[in-house]
DOPASE-192382 format. One record per residue: chain; residue in one letter; residue number from 1; x, y, z of N, C-alpha, C in turn. Coordinates in steps of 0.001 Angstrom, whole numbers. Each point is the difference from the previous one (the first is absolute). Layout:
<nodes>
(node 'A' 'A' NUM (X Y Z) (X Y Z) (X Y Z))
...
</nodes>
This chain:
<nodes>
(node 'A' 'M' 1 (816 -1195 0) (-816 1195 0) (861 1261 0))
(node 'A' 'R' 2 (1077 -24 764) (888 1155 58) (619 290 -1366))
(node 'A' 'K' 3 (367 -1038 -751) (591 191 -1328) (-1009 651 -952))
(node 'A' 'E' 4 (-1265 -391 106) (-1021 572 -865) (-191 1494 300))
(node 'A' 'I' 5 (31 357 1258) (-158 1411 379) (1184 818 -509))
(node 'A' 'I' 6 (1190 -532 153) (1199 704 -497) (-79 146 -1519))
(node 'A' 'F' 7 (-432 -1056 -692) (-113 42 -1453) (-1010 1066 -426))
(node 'A' 'I' 8 (-1158 37 643) (-1023 994 -335) (525 1410 254))
(node 'A' 'F' 9 (707 194 1105) (584 1291 321) (988 434 -1092))
(node 'A' 'L' 10 (859 -908 -435) (972 308 -1054) (-690 337 -1320))
(node 'A' 'V' 11 (-1021 -753 -354) (-732 262 -1240) (-643 1378 44))
(node 'A' 'L' 12 (-617 351 1105) (-634 1314 122) (1031 1120 -63))
(node 'A' 'N' 13 (1164 -193 607) (1059 1011 -54) (515 190 -1419))
(node 'A' 'V' 14 (213 -1085 -726) (465 87 -1386) (-1055 688 -858))
(node 'A' 'A' 15 (-1269 -366 183) (-1085 623 -764) (-61 1494 287))
(node 'A' 'S' 16 (197 376 1236) (-25 1412 350) (1168 746 -633))
(node 'A' 'L' 17 (1167 -600 -67) (1159 629 -645) (-228 155 -1493))
(node 'A' 'I' 18 (-580 -1006 -638) (-280 79 -1429) (-1001 1109 -274))
(node 'A' 'A' 19 (-1036 89 798) (-1033 1024 -188) (581 1405 144))
(node 'A' 'Q' 20 (1028 153 817) (596 1313 213) (857 442 -1176))
(node 'A' 'D' 21 (273 -884 -934) (796 360 -1165) (-857 535 -1136))
(node 'A' 'K' 22 (-1214 409 327) (-895 585 -988) (-531 1312 535))
(node 'A' 'G' 23 (-395 850 -917) (-542 1284 407) (-899 564 -1065))
(node 'A' 'K' 24 (-337 1275 179) (-830 662 -999) (568 1369 -308))
(node 'A' 'I' 25 (-233 412 -1227) (402 1324 -452) (-1272 805 -235))
(node 'A' 'I' 26 (-96 1119 693) (-1129 908 -169) (485 1159 -866))
(node 'A' 'V' 27 (-674 202 -1121) (424 1013 -962) (-1063 1089 -87))
(node 'A' 'E' 28 (397 1226 281) (-881 1152 -160) (475 780 -1214))
(node 'A' 'I' 29 (-873 104 -995) (344 664 -1260) (-811 1283 -92))
(node 'A' 'S' 30 (682 1118 -183) (-681 1297 -80) (455 732 -1257))
(node 'A' 'G' 31 (-642 1131 -247) (397 835 -1122) (-689 -329 -1312))
(node 'A' 'F' 32 (-1072 -798 37) (-763 -228 -1226) (-616 1331 -419))
(node 'A' 'R' 33 (-27 277 -1284) (-538 1296 -430) (-1516 46 2))
(node 'A' 'N' 34 (-631 -1171 68) (-1456 -65 82) (-402 -1383 505))
(node 'A' 'N' 35 (-1287 -221 135) (-515 -1293 459) (-486 -877 -1153))
(node 'A' 'C' 36 (266 415 -1225) (-447 -746 -1176) (810 -1279 -171))
(node 'A' 'G' 37 (-642 -1019 -579) (703 -1226 -323) (378 -806 1222))
(node 'A' 'L' 38 (1095 -761 -143) (456 -899 1059) (1497 148 234))
(node 'A' 'A' 39 (408 -317 1212) (1422 -127 314) (362 -1468 -172))
(node 'A' 'K' 40 (969 -282 -836) (474 -1371 -200) (1314 -139 761))
(node 'A' 'V' 41 (-8 -839 1027) (1134 -142 904) (544 -1421 -107))
(node 'A' 'A' 42 (1322 -119 -142) (631 -1316 -88) (1219 -34 910))
(node 'A' 'I' 43 (201 -1133 669) (1177 -175 853) (855 -1119 -604))
(node 'A' 'F' 44 (1281 291 -141) (954 -911 -618) (1009 -475 1037))
(node 'A' 'N' 45 (408 -1265 -93) (1061 -501 876) (1266 -299 -784))
(node 'A' 'S' 46 (67 474 -1251) (1217 -103 -807) (-44 1088 -1068))
(node 'A' 'A' 47 (1110 178 -680) (85 1020 -1034) (-756 -385 -1264))
(node 'A' 'K' 48 (-314 -1265 -165) (-655 -467 -1220) (-1352 701 -191))
(node 'A' 'G' 49 (-75 804 -1053) (-1238 682 -346) (-279 1291 728))
(node 'A' 'F' 50 (832 363 963) (-248 1217 770) (312 1221 -839))
(node 'A' 'P' 51 (-794 1037 23) (-1315 136 606) (-1145 -161 -991))
(node 'A' 'D' 52 (315 -197 -1276) (-1049 120 -1010) (-547 -1311 -565))
(node 'A' 'C' 53 (308 -1128 613) (-591 -1288 -409) (-663 -646 1213))
(node 'A' 'P' 54 (-1210 422 333) (-651 -526 1203) (-247 -1504 -42))
(node 'A' 'D' 55 (86 -613 -1185) (-145 -1460 -66) (1115 -704 768))
(node 'A' 'N' 56 (1132 683 189) (1119 -568 754) (-41 365 1480))
(node 'A' 'A' 57 (-999 751 405) (-107 445 1396) (-405 -1160 906))
(node 'A' 'L' 58 (411 96 1240) (-404 -967 1017) (-1498 132 269))
(node 'A' 'L' 59 (-461 1231 173) (-1414 302 233) (-338 1283 -733))
(node 'A' 'K' 60 (-1256 123 -413) (-440 1238 -646) (-1458 236 334))
(node 'A' 'S' 61 (-386 1276 -97) (-1359 369 361) (-401 1256 -750))
(node 'A' 'K' 62 (-1300 128 -249) (-569 1218 -569) (-889 607 1075))
(node 'A' 'L' 63 (227 1277 294) (-698 634 1114) (-659 1303 -410))
(node 'A' 'K' 64 (-1139 256 607) (-704 1262 -192) (757 1099 751))
(node 'A' 'I' 65 (82 1159 -613) (681 1150 593) (-1038 849 725))
(node 'A' 'I' 66 (261 278 1264) (-919 800 802) (776 1167 595))
(node 'A' 'N' 67 (-514 1204 -204) (671 1219 490) (1454 74 -471))
(node 'A' 'K' 68 (217 -447 -1225) (1312 54 -657) (1069 -815 726))
(node 'A' 'T' 69 (-433 -1016 755) (942 -895 686) (-492 -1445 -82))
(node 'A' 'V' 70 (929 -910 228) (-283 -1437 54) (881 -587 1101))
(node 'A' 'T' 71 (-564 -923 764) (790 -750 977) (-237 -1474 -242))
(node 'A' 'I' 72 (1088 -760 -13) (-88 -1440 -221) (953 -709 955))
(node 'A' 'E' 73 (-404 -1186 442) (849 -841 849) (337 -1281 -747))
(node 'A' 'F' 74 (1269 -321 -39) (459 -1289 -510) (390 -821 1225))
(node 'A' 'S' 75 (-797 -1015 316) (179 -771 1233) (649 -1347 -260))
(node 'A' 'D' 76 (499 -581 1090) (547 -1354 -7) (1178 -142 -954))
(node 'A' 'L' 77 (834 1041 -58) (1183 -25 -864) (1204 -502 782))
(node 'A' 'P' 78 (764 -916 -560) (1247 -409 656) (957 1194 91))
(node 'A' 'F' 79 (769 63 1059) (996 1058 107) (899 -61 -1230))
(node 'A' 'G' 80 (363 1174 -513) (834 78 -1189) (-140 1354 -648))
(node 'A' 'F' 81 (376 57 -1277) (-5 1258 -740) (-1158 34 -992))
(node 'A' 'Y' 82 (-632 1190 -92) (-1146 191 -878) (58 1399 -599))
(node 'A' 'A' 83 (-571 137 -1193) (-169 1310 -623) (-1437 93 -491))
(node 'A' 'I' 84 (-543 1198 58) (-1397 218 -336) (-95 976 -1161))
(node 'A' 'G' 85 (-844 -336 -962) (-251 863 -1145) (-1479 345 -82))
(node 'A' 'I' 86 (-292 1242 -372) (-1381 472 -84) (-184 759 -1302))
(node 'A' 'I' 87 (-1153 -192 -641) (-404 895 -1072) (-1421 468 279))
(node 'A' 'H' 88 (-284 1203 -449) (-1348 557 103) (-652 -189 -1368))
(node 'A' 'D' 89 (-796 -1029 -116) (-692 -305 -1253) (-1269 834 -51))
(node 'A' 'E' 90 (166 1269 -359) (-1116 956 29) (-1136 -382 -942))
(node 'A' 'N' 91 (334 -510 -1182) (-1042 -328 -976) (-380 -1485 19))
(node 'A' 'M' 92 (554 -738 943) (-341 -1410 233) (135 -861 -1264))
(node 'A' 'N' 93 (1082 229 -753) (244 -820 -1181) (1056 -1082 255))
(node 'A' 'D' 94 (413 -152 1260) (950 -1034 443) (1407 135 -571))
(node 'A' 'I' 95 (353 1179 -481) (1375 235 -442) (466 1364 500))
(node 'A' 'M' 96 (1310 190 18) (578 1300 334) (68 800 -1292))
(node 'A' 'D' 97 (-843 1002 -116) (1 821 -1204) (1233 897 -13))
(node 'A' 'S' 98 (592 141 -1183) (1184 847 -136) (-101 795 -1295))
(node 'A' 'N' 99 (838 1031 -112) (-3 807 -1219) (874 -658 -1070))
(node 'A' 'W' 100 (228 686 -1091) (706 -582 -1150) (1435 -428 316))
(node 'A' 'N' 101 (629 624 1012) (1379 -398 326) (105 -798 1297))
(node 'A' 'G' 102 (-1119 -565 449) (21 -923 1134) (-157 610 1376))
(node 'A' 'I' 103 (-177 1301 81) (-169 651 1303) (-1433 -249 481))
(node 'A' 'P' 104 (-160 -491 1235) (-1340 -325 506) (-943 1206 31))
(node 'A' 'K' 105 (-1247 -250 -397) (-1051 1013 71) (-840 -189 1264))
(node 'A' 'E' 106 (137 -1166 637) (-728 -293 1231) (1011 -68 1145))
(node 'A' 'G' 107 (-500 132 1219) (869 10 1172) (617 -1357 272))
(node 'A' 'Y' 108 (1156 37 627) (720 -1216 377) (843 301 1231))
(node 'A' 'A' 109 (457 -1045 664) (896 160 1146) (547 -1370 372))
(node 'A' 'V' 110 (1103 12 738) (573 -1238 542) (430 256 1435))
(node 'A' 'S' 111 (251 -1088 715) (441 107 1388) (1278 825 90))
(node 'A' 'K' 112 (175 616 1155) (1102 913 297) (-42 1260 -861))
(node 'A' 'N' 113 (-1113 162 -767) (-202 1199 -819) (1163 278 -941))
(node 'A' 'V' 114 (628 -1055 -500) (1106 194 -933) (-533 188 -1417))
(node 'A' 'T' 115 (796 647 -818) (-334 171 -1411) (1112 -608 -836))
(node 'A' 'G' 116 (-336 -368 -1210) (999 -588 -895) (716 1074 -789))
(node 'A' 'Y' 117 (1089 -385 -595) (753 885 -883) (-119 -564 -1410))
(node 'A' 'F' 118 (-696 724 -859) (-234 -438 -1372) (-670 -1367 -46))
(node 'A' 'G' 119 (-954 -208 888) (-746 -1250 47) (-587 -200 1379))
(node 'A' 'P' 120 (-642 -1141 202) (-625 -238 1306) (1037 -211 1104))
(node 'A' 'P' 121 (-396 219 1247) (903 -244 1135) (402 -1476 53))
(node 'A' 'I' 122 (1146 -262 609) (456 -1388 107) (-310 -555 1397))
(node 'A' 'Y' 123 (-159 -1298 49) (-388 -714 1212) (937 314 1168))
(node 'A' 'D' 124 (1306 -69 -224) (947 196 1099) (-114 1377 645))
(node 'A' 'D' 125 (-385 1009 -786) (-180 1341 561) (-1296 123 786))
(node 'A' 'A' 126 (-1017 -785 -389) (-1332 132 594) (-285 -1014 1102))
(node 'A' 'K' 127 (841 -1004 145) (-326 -1075 948) (94 471 1450))
(node 'A' 'I' 128 (-894 -561 795) (-17 239 1433) (157 -1350 688))
(node 'A' 'E' 129 (502 14 1206) (175 -1253 729) (-1102 -150 1042))
(node 'A' 'L' 130 (-715 -1107 -104) (-977 -362 1024) (729 -872 1000))
(node 'A' 'K' 131 (224 540 1205) (703 -755 1033) (-709 79 1344))
(node 'A' 'N' 132 (-1148 683 14) (-851 95 1181) (-1387 -496 -374))
(node 'A' 'Q' 133 (-813 -260 993) (-1330 -515 -300) (-893 1027 -695))
(node 'A' 'I' 134 (280 1283 193) (-757 1047 -690) (984 1032 -541))
(node 'A' 'Q' 135 (-118 280 -1290) (830 1012 -661) (-949 951 -721))
(node 'A' 'S' 136 (34 1272 336) (-844 991 -644) (845 884 -908))
(node 'A' 'I' 137 (-499 243 -1209) (709 895 -914) (-987 967 -629))
(node 'A' 'K' 138 (527 1134 -450) (-807 1000 -689) (600 218 -1379))
(node 'A' 'I' 139 (-881 47 -998) (425 201 -1378) (-813 1164 -576))
(node 'A' 'I' 140 (651 853 -767) (-654 1156 -602) (-6 -168 -1522))
(node 'A' 'M' 141 (-1160 175 -589) (-155 -153 -1440) (753 1090 -769))
(node 'A' 'I' 142 (435 -363 -1207) (705 929 -901) (-835 140 -1269))
(node 'A' 'Y' 143 (-144 1224 -472) (-729 269 -1253) (868 812 -922))
</nodes>
């Protein structure tokens, strides 16, 4: 009986340690120029496809914009590095509209509020480390 109690205690301790290696990222996005359309938010755990190929994202969501802001929580994420990309799909056509030379006509942003040089921002510049159970970040849209 004593061995069974010790075994159960060890299993519960290991389970508790594993559970502590996960957290959530709360993202507050502000600076939308209006409440039209949707905010398309994607979280990436690698550089593949970041930020403009949401099919490669770990998770993605389309959210209604209220009072020119959006808040989203990505829960149950293993500790590690993540980058977040957002576009403001004002006309709800599911693409980032751009002008003749590729400059976006709709709002966009990435984590750490970084911008790219002659192209989209890169993952390594935008990545944040989730190492606590709750990580809150603020992102401001660019137009």
